[in-house]
C-alpha positions as CSV (number, residue, x, y, z in Angstrom):
1,M,100.4,72.7,93.6
2,I,103.2,72.7,91.6
3,F,104.3,70.5,89.3
4,A,108.5,69.9,88.8
5,T,108.3,68.7,84.9
6,P,105.5,69.8,84.2
7,E,106.1,70.4,80.2
8,L,105.0,66.3,80.5
9,L,102.2,67.8,81.1
10,V,101.5,68.3,77.0
11,L,100.9,64.0,76.8
12,L,97.7,64.6,78.3
13,P,95.9,66.3,75.0
14,L,98.3,64.2,72.5
15,L,95.7,61.3,75.2
16,A,92.5,62.7,74.2
17,A,92.8,62.4,70.8
18,L,94.0,59.5,71.2
19,V,91.0,58.8,73.3
20,A,88.7,60.7,70.5
21,L,90.3,58.1,67.6
22,G,89.4,55.4,69.3
23,A,86.4,56.0,70.4
24,Y,86.1,57.2,66.5
25,R,87.0,53.7,64.7
26,G,84.6,52.2,67.2
27,R,81.1,54.0,65.6
28,R,82.2,53.5,61.7
29,G,79.7,50.8,61.2
30,P,78.2,47.5,62.3
31,A,80.7,44.8,63.0
32,L,77.7,42.0,61.5
33,I,75.6,42.7,60.0
34,V,72.3,40.5,60.2
35,A,68.8,40.2,58.1
36,D,67.1,41.7,61.6
37,A,69.0,43.0,64.6
38,A,65.6,44.1,67.0
39,P,66.4,40.9,68.7
40,V,69.9,41.0,69.5
41,L,69.1,45.0,70.3
42,A,66.6,43.5,72.9
43,A,68.9,42.0,74.7
44,A,70.8,44.1,74.4
45,R,69.1,46.8,75.9
46,L,68.1,44.7,79.0
47,T,72.2,43.6,79.4
48,W,74.5,45.4,81.6
49,R,77.6,43.3,80.9
50,V,76.5,44.9,77.1
51,R,76.1,48.3,78.3
52,L,79.4,48.8,80.5
53,R,81.5,46.4,78.1
54,R,83.9,50.3,77.1
55,L,84.4,50.2,81.3
56,P,87.7,48.0,81.2
57,T,89.2,50.7,78.1
58,A,87.9,54.2,80.4
59,L,89.9,52.0,82.8
60,R,93.2,52.0,81.3
61,W,92.9,55.5,80.0
62,I,92.4,56.7,83.1
63,A,95.2,54.6,84.9
64,I,97.3,56.0,81.7
65,A,96.5,60.3,82.4
66,L,97.2,59.6,86.0
67,L,100.8,57.6,85.6
68,V,100.8,61.0,83.3
69,I,100.6,63.1,85.8
70,A,102.5,61.4,87.9
71,V,105.6,61.8,86.5
72,A,104.6,65.2,86.1
73,R,105.5,65.2,89.8
74,P,102.7,66.9,90.9
75,R,103.8,68.4,94.7
76,Q,102.6,70.9,97.8
77,G,105.1,73.6,98.8
78,L,105.9,73.0,102.2
79,A,107.1,76.4,104.0
80,L,109.2,75.6,106.5
81,T,109.3,79.2,108.8
82,T,106.6,81.4,109.4
83,I,106.1,84.7,107.1
84,P,105.2,88.1,108.4
85,E,102.1,89.5,107.5
86,E,104.3,92.6,106.6
87,G,105.8,92.4,103.2
88,I,108.1,95.3,103.7
89,D,109.5,97.4,105.9
90,V,111.4,100.3,104.0
91,V,113.1,103.8,105.8
92,V,113.3,107.1,103.5
93,T,116.6,108.4,104.2
94,V,116.6,112.2,103.3
95,D,119.3,114.5,103.0
96,V,117.5,118.1,103.7
97,S,121.5,119.4,103.8
98,S,121.1,123.6,103.0
99,S,121.6,122.7,98.9
100,M,118.1,121.2,98.9
101,T,117.5,124.5,98.7
102,T,118.8,125.1,95.0
103,P,116.2,125.4,92.8
104,L,115.0,123.6,90.3
105,R,114.0,124.8,86.5
106,G,109.9,125.6,87.1
107,G,110.7,127.2,89.7
108,S,110.6,124.6,92.4
109,T,113.5,123.6,95.2
110,R,114.9,120.0,95.7
111,I,113.3,120.4,98.8
112,S,109.6,121.0,97.5
113,A,109.8,118.0,94.9
114,V,111.8,115.5,97.4
115,R,108.4,116.8,99.8
116,Q,105.8,115.6,96.3
117,V,107.6,112.4,95.5
118,V,108.3,111.1,98.8
119,T,104.6,111.1,99.5
120,E,103.2,110.1,96.6
121,F,105.7,107.1,97.6
122,V,104.4,106.7,101.0
123,S,101.2,106.4,99.8
124,R,101.7,103.5,98.0
125,L,103.4,101.3,100.7
126,E,99.2,99.9,101.1
127,G,99.7,97.4,104.2
128,D,103.5,98.0,104.1
129,R,105.3,99.8,107.2
130,A,107.7,103.0,106.8
131,G,109.6,105.6,108.1
132,L,111.6,108.2,108.1
133,V,114.7,109.5,108.2
134,V,116.9,112.8,108.5
135,F,120.5,113.5,108.0
136,Q,123.2,116.6,107.2
137,A,125.7,116.9,110.0
138,R,124.1,114.0,111.6
139,A,121.1,111.8,111.3
140,L,117.9,112.5,112.9
141,T,114.3,109.7,113.0
142,L,111.5,112.3,112.1
143,S,109.4,108.5,112.6
144,P,110.0,104.8,113.3
145,L,108.5,101.9,111.4
146,T,104.9,102.1,111.0
147,L,101.6,101.5,108.9
148,D,100.3,105.3,109.8
149,H,100.8,106.4,106.2
150,A,98.9,109.9,107.3
151,A,101.2,110.3,110.1
152,I,104.3,109.9,107.5
153,R,102.8,112.4,105.4
154,S,102.7,114.8,107.4
155,R,106.5,114.6,108.6
156,V,107.5,114.0,105.1
157,A,105.3,118.1,104.4
158,S,107.6,119.8,107.4
159,L,111.3,118.5,105.2
160,A,113.2,121.3,105.6
161,P,116.8,121.7,105.6
162,G,117.6,123.3,109.5
163,L,116.8,120.6,111.4
164,L,120.6,120.2,112.0
165,E,123.9,121.6,111.8
166,D,124.5,121.4,108.1
167,G,126.6,118.7,106.8
168,T,126.7,115.4,104.3
169,A,126.4,113.1,107.2
170,I,125.3,110.0,104.3
171,G,127.1,107.1,106.6
172,L,125.3,108.3,109.6
173,G,122.0,108.7,107.4
174,V,122.1,104.9,106.9
175,S,123.2,103.6,110.3
176,E,120.2,105.5,111.4
177,A,118.1,104.0,108.8
178,L,119.5,100.8,110.2
179,N,118.5,100.5,113.8
180,L,114.9,100.9,113.0
181,L,115.1,97.9,110.7
182,R,117.6,95.8,112.8
183,D,114.8,93.6,114.5
184,S,111.8,94.1,111.4
185,P,110.7,91.0,110.8
186,A,109.7,91.5,107.8
187,R,110.5,89.1,104.1
188,S,112.4,92.6,102.3
189,R,113.7,95.1,104.7
190,V,115.0,99.0,102.4
191,V,117.2,101.2,102.8
192,V,116.0,104.4,100.4
193,L,118.7,106.8,100.3
194,L,118.1,109.9,98.4
195,T,121.5,112.8,98.4
196,D,122.6,115.5,96.5
197,G,126.0,116.0,97.6
198,E,128.8,113.7,98.6
199,N,129.6,112.2,102.4
200,N,131.1,114.8,103.7
201,A,130.4,114.8,107.7
202,G,130.2,112.1,110.5
203,E,132.0,109.4,111.7
204,I,130.9,106.1,109.7
205,E,131.8,105.7,106.4
206,P,128.2,105.2,103.9
207,L,130.6,102.2,102.0
208,T,131.4,101.5,106.2
209,A,127.4,101.6,106.5
210,A,126.8,99.5,103.3
211,Q,128.4,96.3,104.6
212,L,126.5,96.6,108.0
213,A,123.5,96.8,105.9
214,K,124.2,94.0,104.1
215,A,125.5,91.6,107.2
216,L,122.0,92.9,108.4
217,G,120.1,91.5,105.5
218,V,119.4,95.0,104.3
219,R,118.8,96.2,101.1
220,I,120.0,99.9,99.7
221,Y,118.9,102.1,97.1
222,T,120.3,105.2,96.4
223,I,119.0,108.0,94.5
224,G,121.2,110.4,93.6
225,F,119.5,114.3,92.9
226,V,121.0,117.1,91.4
227,G,118.2,118.8,89.4
228,S,119.5,119.7,86.9
229,S,121.6,118.9,83.8
230,V,125.1,117.9,85.7
231,F,126.0,115.4,88.0
232,G,127.5,118.3,90.8
233,S,129.1,117.0,93.4
234,V,127.1,114.1,93.6
235,D,129.7,110.9,94.7
236,V,127.7,108.8,92.0
237,A,130.6,106.1,92.5
238,T,129.9,105.0,96.3
239,L,126.6,105.7,96.0
240,Q,126.5,102.6,93.2
241,R,128.7,100.8,95.0
242,M,126.7,101.3,98.5
243,A,123.2,99.7,96.3
244,A,125.7,96.8,94.3
245,T,127.2,95.9,97.9
246,T,123.4,95.5,99.6
247,G,121.5,93.6,96.0
248,G,120.5,97.6,95.1
249,R,120.6,99.7,93.1
250,Y,121.3,103.0,91.9
251,Y,119.4,105.8,90.3
252,D,120.2,109.1,88.5
253,A,117.5,112.1,89.1
254,R,118.3,115.2,87.8
255,T,114.0,116.2,87.7
256,Q,110.6,116.0,89.6
257,S,110.0,113.3,86.9
258,D,113.2,111.3,87.2
259,L,113.0,111.2,91.2
260,A,109.5,110.3,91.2
261,E,109.9,107.4,88.7
262,A,112.9,106.7,90.4
263,Y,111.1,105.9,94.0
264,R,108.1,104.2,91.5
265,A,110.3,101.7,90.3
266,I,111.8,100.8,93.7
267,G,108.5,100.6,95.8
268,D,107.9,98.0,91.8
269,L,110.5,95.9,92.6
270,E,110.3,95.7,96.1
271,R,106.2,94.2,95.5
272,S,108.0,92.1,92.3
273,R,110.6,90.0,95.2
274,V,108.3,89.4,97.8
275,G,105.9,88.1,95.3
276,E,108.3,85.2,95.1
277,R,107.8,82.5,97.4
278,Q,110.3,79.3,97.5
279,F,109.5,76.6,98.8
280,T,112.6,74.0,100.0
281,T,110.4,71.2,100.7
282,F,107.6,69.7,99.3
283,R,105.0,66.7,99.5
284,E,104.6,64.9,96.7
285,L,102.0,63.2,95.4
286,A,102.7,61.6,92.5
287,P,102.6,58.0,95.5
288,P,98.7,58.4,95.6
289,L,97.9,58.7,91.6
290,I,100.6,56.1,90.6
291,V,98.8,53.9,93.2
292,L,95.6,54.8,92.1
293,A,96.5,54.0,88.8
294,L,98.0,50.6,88.5
295,G,94.4,50.1,91.0
296,L,93.1,50.6,87.3
297,L,94.7,48.9,84.9
298,V,94.5,45.6,87.6
299,A,90.6,46.0,87.6
300,E,91.3,46.7,84.1
301,L,92.5,42.8,83.7
302,M,90.0,41.3,86.5
303,L,86.6,42.7,84.3
304,R,88.4,41.4,80.9
305,S,89.3,38.1,82.0
306,T,85.9,37.6,84.3
307,W,82.8,39.6,84.1
308,L,83.1,41.7,81.0
309,R,85.0,39.1,78.7
310,R,85.0,38.9,74.9
311,H,84.8,35.3,75.0
312,P,84.2,32.3,76.3
């Protein structure tokens, strides 16, 4: 249950303060002093009318509280469509061209850093499906969407240039990933593209693939990995436009730590997106509360004018 105007609920503490103030004033002292109150008290203990003399006032305060809650408009969200259990379907798309064998500072290579970071990324996808696509001059699916993350990790461990003719077909890599996602029922569908170069092969341009992803409702996150202090040949402008077209983001990774942080940020961002549930129709709960409040007010008036009236 949520409230359309929750700020009005601040009136409830004020109402409670007024009730407490009224109770305090009612106990400040006797309204009538008699020489011997014992007969009066004995009679009072035997009379239900005296015991329940504060009931009408209590009914009034309860009715007012219910009206305050009703004005805040409590409502129950109604889901119009069935939301699948899979929160995220993500296809990791990796450039495995020969340039990925370039050494990094510390002795490892770009491709070895990618293997380690992508393995960690897939391990954090608890309950979400993952797929794996690699590309050089052509694109190749190494794993369809699956919950078997161990199988994905074993495929990641074998990433290396030489699987295809050398080149960098970014558009083909994205298109291959979109083929895996086009029939996905997941609430969030994502392509995470990593490259250390610019598109120089394939018949599909990267921005054309991005437009297709937008039409399918797939977000593309792009990572430019150069492993040095300069951009090198990475086409940053194109990668940024691809991400912006689809509602994703571009990340610049110059070290293995940068690369790990980029994948971590993507995972956190997509998880937060899945956590948001937007309801477009609601069941309003205020009317029953209003009816109940009016019923309590009517009961108060009846009690004050009949059984619990104070004056004959």
